[in-house]
N, C-alpha and C positions, 0 to 999 in steps of 0.2 A: 502495500500499499505506501503510496505517495504522500508523504508530509506535506504538511502547508506550507508555502516559503514566508519569510517577515513579513511582507505585503498583505498576506491575505490574515496571518494571526492579527496584525498591526489593525486592519478591517474590522476582524469581527469583535475586537475590543473598544473602537473607536464607537460600533453602530450597536452591538448587541445581539448581532444577530444571531442566531442557532445554528447557522450550518456555515461554511466556510465557499459553497458552489456556486451558489446563487443569492442575488442580493433582491431581495423581494419586498416591497415598498408595505406590505401587511405586517413585516416585523418588525420595521423602523420603528422605533420609539419616539413616547412623545416630545421629545425633547427636538429634535431633527423637523420638524413643523416651525418650533421655536428660533433655528437657528438658520432655517431658510427665510424668514420674517425678517432677522436682524441681517441678512445678506440684500432682500429686496429692499431694505431701505440705506441700507447701505450706498446702493447702486443709485435709489434717488438723490443722495448727498451729492454724490460724484458728478454726475447731471448738473445739478443747480452749482457745483461750485469750478467747473472747467472753464478756464480760462477765454471756452472758443465754445461755436454751437454746434451740435451733433446731426448729422444727418439722420434722417429715420431710416434708408435704405439702410446706413452703416448698420443701426443697430439690428433694425429684422434680419440681418446678412448674418450677424452675428450670434443673435439668438436660437435662427435657423441651422444653421452651423452645428453650435457645441447640442444644441437639442439632438440634431440627427444623430452628432457623434456618441449621446448618452444613448439612444435608444437604439444604435448596433452594435452597445457594449455593456446590455441593461443585462445580459445574462452573464459577467464577469467578474468575478468580485476582487478588485483591489482600488488600492484609496483614492487613485485617478478619478474614478467612477463619482465621489463623493466630493471631488474639492469640483469635478466640471458640475454637479447638482449647486452647488453655491457658485459658482461664474453664472449661471444659468438665470439663477435668483437673481444675480445680481444684474447681470442685461435685461432683465425683463422690469426689475424696479428703474434703471435710467429710461429703458424704451417706453414704460407708464408715464414715466414725467415730462419727456419730449411729447410723447400724444396728447397730455392734457392741456401741455404749455401751447400747443398750436391750435388745436380746441377753443380755447381761453381766449387766444388773443381776438382783439376786436381796435375799431381805429383807435387812436389817438391823434390830441391836437398839435400844431407845431408848439416849440419852444419859449415863442416869444406870444407875448402878448396880445391879444386881439380883442374887440366887442365883437359881442355877435345876439342875435335874436334867435331865441329855441323856448321849445311849448313840452311839457311833458306830464308826469302824474309824480308826484313824491314817496319816495321809497321810505328813508327814513330822514329823521328830525332830531340833531344835537346842541346843546348848549355849545358857544361859542363866544366864551368872553361875556359880553351882556347879550349880546345877538344868537341868532341862530345859523346852523350851518346843513344842509339841504342836501340830502343823496336826490338827485333825478333824473327817472327814465327818461330820454330823449325819445320824442316821436316826430317832431318839428323841427327842421333845425336849417333857417335859412340863411344857406351861404354857396356862392356855387363857384367857389374860388379853388375848384381843384381836391377841396378839404372833406374828407367822409367824415359822417356824421357818428360823434362818440355814442356809444350805448349809455354812459350814463356819467353823468357830471357832479359835482360837487360846488356847490354855492356856496358863498356865505354870506350873510343879511346883518342888517343893521337893528338895533334893540325897538324900534318902531313895529319892525315886521314880525315881532318873536310870537303874534297870534293871526298873523295875515291868512294862512292858510294852513290844513292837518294833512296828515301823512294820507297818502291816496287821493288828492286831489291833483285835476288836471290844471296846470296852471302856465302862464307866459309870462317872459321876462326879459330883459335885454342882461348884457353881465358880460363882464372882463373875464376872459380864462386862458388861459394856456396849459401845456401838460404838466398832470403830474410832476411837482419837486424831485432832487434826490437827494441823498444822505448829504447834511450840511455839515456835516464830517466825515472824513474815509472811514470808513467802515462803521458808521454807525444806521440809525434805523432810516429804510429808503420808503418812504411814502409813495414809491413811485412801481416801486416791485410789489407791493399791496393791492397799488391800487389796478395792475397790470390782472391781478388775477381776481378782481373784483370788476372786471368791467370798463371801470373808471377809466375814464380817456381824456379826462382836463379839470382841473379846478381852479377855481375864481372867485367873484365875488360881484353882485348885480348893480346896476345902474340907473335900475329903475323899479318904479313898485310895483309887485307880482300883481298879474290879476288872472286871476281866480275864475274857469272855466268849466262849471257844471256841467255842462252837456258834450262836453269835447271828450272827445280821447276814447279809445278800447278796451269795455270791460275785460276783465281777467280776472282770475283766481290771486294772484299777488298782488296785486290792487287793493282788492276786496280782503284781502288778509293784511295787509298795511295799515288800511283807515280801520280793521274790527281790534287790533293789537292796540296803536294808539288812542282810538276813543275808549279801550277798556283801562289804557292809563291813565290817561286826562279823567276819567271816572275815580278812579283808586284814588286818585290825586286830590280829586276835590272831596271826597269821603273818606278817606284816613285823616287822624291826625296829621296837622300841618307841619309839627314839626317830626315828623317820621314816614309823610308820606312819600317824598323822592325817591326814598330806600324800600319802601314798601312796591312803589310802581316797578322798581327795579328788578325785584326777586320775583317779582311776579309774572311779568311780562317781557324783560331782559331790554326794556326802554330805561335809558338812563340820564334822560333830557333834565329830569327836577332833581335830583343830586347833590343837595350843597357842596359846594368846594369842602369844603370843612370837617365834610364827613368822612370824604372820602381819604383825605390827607392823613384822618385819626387811623384811619381803619388801616392806611399803609403804613402808618409808623409801629402800629401796635400789632403787625403781622400777619390783621385780617383783611387785607384786600382781596385775598379769593373769594370772598363772600360776593364780592359785584360782580363776579364773573358767573353768569349760569353753567353751568360744565359736573361733573361728576356727583359733588357734594347735593348740590341742589336736586339731580334727577334722582340720585340715590338713596336724598330723603323721601321726596315726594313716589317716586317708583315703588320703593318702600314700604312706606305708610299706606300707597292705597293698595299692595299685597296683601300685610297684614290687616286692614280693615273686610277686602275681600271673602280671606280666609275665615277672618271670625265669620264673618255675615253667613256664609254658606255650610259653614260647620252645624249651625243650628238649626240647617235645614234636614232633618233627618234622613227621611227617604235619600237623600243626594248623597250625603257626607258618608250614608251605610253604604252604599255600592258605589260610589266611585273615589278616585282620589281628589277632591275639594283643589287639593293646593295647585292645581295642573289648571284649573279654571281659574283660581284665581291670577296664577302666570297671566294667562291671556286676558284676562280683564285688568293686570298691571303692564302688560304693553299699550294695551290703547291706552291708560293713564297715563303713562310717557311719550307715548306718540303725540295724545292734545297737549301736552307743555311743553313739545318740542315744536308745534306747533307757534301755540301762542307763544313761547319765547323769539321767536322768530329764526329759531334753526341757522345761528350762527355754526360754526364747525367746531367749535369747543364745545357747543350742545351737543353737535352730530354725536363727536364722539362718547358724550356720554351717554348718549340715548345707543348706541350702538352697542356700547359696556352693557345697558340694564335690559337689552332684547336679548343677548348670548345668554343671559345668565337668568332671565326667564325661559328661553330655548331649553339651557340644562334641567330647571325643574323639570319640566314637560318633557323631554327623552330622560329623566331619571338618571342624570349626571349629574357629578359635583359640579354646583353652582359658580364658585369663585376658584379657579385656579389658573397656573401660568399659562397652561393651553387658552382660556378663555380671552386673558388681556392679551395674549396673541393674534387670535384671531382680533378683537375689534379692532387692535394695532394694522394688521390688516388689512381688514374691508376701511379704512377710514385713511391709507396711505393711498387705497387702490381710488376711492372717490378723491381725495383733494393731498397728491404728492407734495404740494406747496406747504402745508398740513408742518413737514418735519421739520423746517426749519422754525417754526415759530416755538416762542417758549411757552405758551398756554399748552400744544402737544408735547412739549418733553418734560414738561413739572405736573401735565396731569395723568402721564404715562407712567413716569418715573413715580409717584406716590402711589399707586396704585398698583404697581410691579412689588415694591417694597411692602407693602401692607398685606397681600397676597404672601409671599414669600415668608414674612415675619409670622401671620399665625398662622403658615403653615406649619410651620417648627414648633410655636408655641402648642397648636394642637399635638404635636405630637409627643412632647414631653409634659403634657398635665393632664391629668384624668380623668378620662369621660363622667358622664352622667349628666341631669341637671341639678342647678343646685337649688339644697333645701334652705327654704325659711328667705323672707323678702329680702333681708337684712343682709341676707349673702351673695343675695342677688344685684341691688343694691352697688354694693362692693364691688359685685364682676364686673357689673356694669359702669361703673368710673371708673375701675382699673382701665376696661378695655378701651373706655372713649378719650384716656391719658394715652396708653401707649399708644393708637390711633395717632393722635395730635404731634404723639412726639416721633414717631417714624414719618408720617407724613411730611412732616415741619424739616425733619433731619434728609430724609431725601429729594425735598424740593429747593432747598437751603442751596447747594454749588450750583443749581443751575440756575437761581435769581441772582447771586455773588453776583455771576460771568453776566449773565443779561443785563441785570441794571446797574450794577456797581453800586449796589447799599444792601445792608441786612438790617433788617429789625431785631435790634438785641433783644428783647422782651418779647419775642415772638410765640416763642412757648409758653409761656405765661397766660399772656393775652389768648391762645388757642383754650387754653386748659381754662380759663374763667369765662370764657365767652362760649364756648362752642356745645359745652351741656346747655343753656339757654336756647341758639338758635336751631340746636336740632328738634331740643321734647316742648318750645314754644313756638317759637318763628316760623318756621315752616312749615308743623302741624295746624295751627291757626291760621296762616295764608291757605293751605290748602281747604281748611274749614269755610274761607274766606270765597274763594273760587268754587266752591260745590254751590254755596247760597247765594251766588250771584246771581243767578238766574232768577232765581224769586225775590228779590230784592232786602233779601235779610242779610247781606252781608258788612254793614255796618256793624255791627257790634264784634262777629271776630276782628273786623280791620282795625277797632279801636284794641281790643288786647294785643294783637298781634305790634301794633302801633307800641304800646307799653313795654313789649320784648325789647322793641328794636331802641328804646327809649336807655334801659338799663347793659342792650348792646354799648351803644356809640356813649355811653356816659364808662363802662367800662376802656372802650378804644381811647377816649378824650383822654382819660386819667393815665393809661401805659405810656400812651405817647407823651406827655407831660413828665416822664421823667430824666432827666438827665440822660445824654447818650441811647438815648431809645432809635434814633434812626443813625446808623455810620454810614461815612460815604468812603465808597475805595473806587482804584480805578478799574477802568473798562479791560474787559479778557478781550486777547485778539482770538478770530475764530476759530484756528486751529485747537485753542484751549477747549473750547464748546464743542468740537466735535470728539477729541480724545477725552474728554473727560465723559461724556452721554456713554460712548463705547465703554471704558473702565467701569461705569456704573454698571453696567448691563452685565459685563463679565465677571464682577463682584457679585452677585446676587444669582445666576443664573450658572456659571462656571463653578468647577471643581474643583480640588483645592490650589493646584500649580495654577488655574487661571484667576483664584483671586490673589495671587501672590503677585500675580502679573499687574493683576487688575489695580495692589494698592500703590506699586512701582509706579503705573502710569498717571494714577490719581494724582501721589505726590511730585510727579513730572510736569504734572499739569499748573500744580500750586507755586512750583518754583518759577517755572513760564511765564506764567501770569503777573508773581512775584517780583521779575526783573524785566520786565515789557519795559523799554523806555516809553516816554513822556514829552510827548511834540513841546517845546517850546513857544512856536508862534502858532499864530491861524491867520490866515489871511479868506476873507471870503473872495464870492467869485466877484463879485461888486471891488474889490481892494481895500477891502476892511481890515487893517494889521490889529489884533492884539497878542500880546505876548508877555509871557511872567517876569516878573519887576524884579523876583529871586529864585533860587534851589526850594523854597520854600512853600512857593506856591500861593501866597496869600494875597498877593494883588495883580490886577494886571493894567498895563499901560496900551491904552486903545487910540486910533486917529481919531475914533466919535464916538462919542460915550453912551447916546442914541440909535445908533444903528447899528446892526447884526447882534441884537441882544440876544436873540435865539438862536444863534450858533454857538456866542460865547458861552452860553448858558451847556450847548453839549460839548464843547472845548473842556469848560471845567470840570462837567463831570466825567469825560472821559480822565481828568485826572484825579478822580479819586475825590473832587472838591463840589461843594451846594453853591450857595450864593456868595459869593466874594465882589469884591469893592473891584471898581476900574476906572482908572483915573485919567483925562486925555494929555497925551503926551508932551500938549504946550505947554501943561501945568508942572511938569519935571523940571529937575534941574540939568538936564542934558540940552545940549548944544541945537539951539533950532532955529531957523530964519524961517523966513515965506514959502523957500521953494525945499527945506531937506530940514529931518531932522533926524539926528545923526546916538546911536546908543554900542557902549559894548556891552552884550552878552554871552557870558560864559568864555571870555576872552575870543570872542568874533564880533569883529565893525561890524555892525547892520547901520544901512542911511536909507533911510523911508523917505521917497522923493514923491514932489507933487505936479512936478515939470519935468520934460527930458532934457532941459536942457542944462541940466545937472548930471547927469547919465556918464559923462565920459569922465569926467574929474573922479567922482564917484568910485564908477568900476577899477581904476585904479589904486584906492586910496582902503576899498571896502572891500568884508568876508563875503558880503552880501547886499546885493541892493534890490530895491523894493519900490519901483514905480505903482502909483496907485493909480490914478487915475488916466493913464493915454499908455502909448506903445512907443520904444525907443527904433529909431531908424538902425537899418540891416548894417549899417556900418560899424557902429557901436555895439549891437548885438556879437555882432562878429570878431570885433578885437576885444570885447570884456574881458576881465581878468578872472573877474568874481560872480558867482553866484548870481543869477538876475532872471527877477519875476516882474513883469510887466501886461500889462492886458492880454497881449498875444497869448503867454502862456495861461495865463486864468480862463480863458475862453476854450483853452485844447485841453485842462485840466482839471476848470473848477474850481471849489475852497479846496485849499492847500494845508495843509499839517505840514509842521517845518521841522524835521529834527538837528539842533545843533552837536554834534556827538564830536571826540577827540579827531577821528579817521576823518571829518570831513560834515557837510553840511547834505542834507537827505531831505526829501520831499515825498509827502505823496496827495494824490489829489483825489478830488471824488467821480471824478469824468476818467473811464480808461480811455486807452487807444482805442479808435473806431472798430479794429479787427478782433480788438477782446471783447466788445459789448455782444449781451446778451441779446435778446428779445425785449426780456422787461427793463431794461437800462437805457 
């Protein structure tokens, strides 16, 4: 008898197959699907991070070749088959991301501002300072200069138009619009990328009063649903207690228009910002409460409960309740993720399978990524699945090490429930802390305390009362439960405000580069799902991520796309020297956050002791001579005596550009590269721009 070779033995150990001769998918253990989902996600990530576009036929050809090779070798036991399956999963992920990107692409307005006349119905309304911001579905677009009408536009209106129209209304107006803007700092948040996948082709502001036209426009279910949601939010805002009505409307309908800014800030500082986003927590509480109520009611129907397992009927009704909440809350991507997870749990109950498992989390992630591949890059996707995966793994281990059986006595049950809620808050907070740190550059230092104090109130009072108010709303009896819900939310706000007032409640840290977030996400999954060797590798990789983040250099200067300059006065990063104290305030805030600073003082360069005249200012920064010019006539002289020359308003001539010994940044550079971060390093001067070279720009940039 021929003994198996090393490759066959390795394959048997890796896959756990009972035979070394054939590779049978029926024998593949459960973790294999989880690994394929991870590979699928890696393929999506690679597609979005590549510096060039990949043609669809190239991905299709690669998928076909790898798939054919796997099919031809399906009866062969060798480790390359397994790696081929992983490669195929990655190619499928990249292919799905590319297909979705092409299917989502819609017309986008030019980058320059221009006045347009347009009509359409209002899909969303959000607060914008003292005014409002509309997302409009465009149906009439009066422009014939070769510009295609965008699917949607985002229009900002002044305070006097706050109540000019409601969601679902068909309006006509005149607005100044341009393409959605890119990031204001290199590597920062890009409104243009998000707008691309939401099919919003223009941002701008109204320059005429909107005219509501009730008779115009084609009716549709999306338009009717938007009108229904905002009418319900307005009704809740009117009936509920005025102090908490904004939060109540947001929790029940997903409309965040009425939330006071001070409530948002307090919840964020106390580590409770996740309460504002309708996601797994809200969907789980609503669907779980509905399932418990339906089970309780059906159990008391004796003929039914004696003959059938009423939990399956309750699960079906729970899916219906979750579906209703999905529609009512606006069906955002975050809510869709939570809904998919809830449906999978209920299907497991119906099919007599384990409801909560790593496999169910993997299935939910796979479905979400199939529907919305771009969600992989969002912090919401990463944090929600990190929390769920960590909770599943921890509770699975907890169940293995704790005795079974139902607790006896209400005191024991209360103690166990309190312990379970505390462990849930701790594990979920710990699992999401790294992603929040790297994405947002801030730490809610007392977030665990805030969750331990506030989540019992939210879980056992706020959401159950909210569900009761929704149930009673059709018969007009919602006022009492909304009042009670408001009292519970008052306690929630009191807790968050109290914790937010503690010294050092919110700590700002510098931003992390993209590679750190990607590596940390992979290491996090490996730490939870890997074996001993994989977990040791994950720990090392996490340490590497924190070291890379710790020693990531901080830019010294910022130059906006309009030539506004800001730079740190000293290495302690306490104050910015700026060319204009009023212009580019938003960009300076993002620049400060990138360095791990919050609000910082800004002083005009003319008010400093630096040598300035009508044409230039000169600064010595980190042993580098910096000249900031307002007129090109001084460029030739400054190029000979400075390390960096910045011309804020115009372009230098071609001769000066060719012969300038210093690093030169003028209008031409800014038009090509966008806003710049400049690093003054020992080995020289380095800059990064918000615009990539044309050959490296992707379709959403």
